[in-house]
C-alpha positions in Angstrom: 75.4 99.4 82.7 74.7 100.3 79.5 75.7 102.4 76.4 78.9 104.2 76.4 79.6 103.7 79.7 79.3 99.9 79.2 82.1 100.3 76.4 84.6 101.8 78.4 83.5 99.6 81.4 86.7 96.7 80.6 87.3 95.7 84.3 86.3 91.7 83.5 88.4 91.3 87.6 89.0 92.3 91.0 91.9 92.5 91.0 92.7 95.9 92.4 96.4 94.9 94.0 98.7 92.7 92.4 99.7 95.3 90.0 100.9 97.7 92.2 101.8 95.3 94.1 104.0 94.3 91.8 105.7 97.3 90.8 106.0 98.5 94.7 108.3 95.0 95.1 110.3 96.7 92.3 111.5 99.3 93.7 114.8 100.2 95.6 114.6 101.2 98.9 115.4 104.6 98.7 112.2 104.7 96.1 109.8 103.4 98.7 111.7 106.0 101.2 110.6 108.5 99.0 106.9 106.9 98.4 105.6 107.2 101.5 107.0 110.3 102.3 105.0 111.9 99.3 102.3 109.6 99.9 102.2 111.3 103.3 103.3 114.8 102.7 100.2 114.4 99.6 97.6 113.2 102.3 98.0 116.8 104.1 95.5 117.1 106.8 93.3 114.6 105.1 90.9 113.1 107.4 92.3 109.9 109.5 89.3 107.8 108.3 90.6 108.8 104.1 94.4 107.6 105.5 93.3 104.5 107.6 91.7 103.4 104.4 94.1 104.2 102.3 96.7 102.2 104.3 94.4 99.3 104.1 94.3 100.0 100.3 98.3 99.7 99.9 98.7 97.1 102.8 96.1 94.7 100.2 98.8 95.2 97.7 101.9 94.3 99.5 101.5 94.7 103.7 105.2 96.4 103.9 103.6 99.3 101.4 101.3 99.3 103.8 103.4 99.4 106.6 105.6 102.0 105.4 102.5 104.2 104.5 101.2 104.0 107.9 104.6 105.3 109.6 104.6 107.6 107.5 101.7 108.7 108.3 101.8 108.1 112.1 99.2 106.0 112.5 99.9 102.6 113.8 98.6 99.5 112.0 96.4 98.3 114.7 94.0 101.4 113.4 94.0 99.5 110.3 91.3 97.2 109.9 91.9 93.7 108.2 
């Protein structure tokens, strides 16, 4: 990358999951329940492949996060590649 695009690229690692995982673990059970429901409603009629990819990303942040989103979306974890 060169120019302005390189100037604004401050990512120096590939850790995309520890911060959302820590935030998830700080949430109360009520907040987690709301998160799962809100996520499922927001994903609406998105293709299943997109939902499965999102579940996988949530799982990388925290397995309980991925499981909760999967349950809210009605998608079994067996459909999510690990």
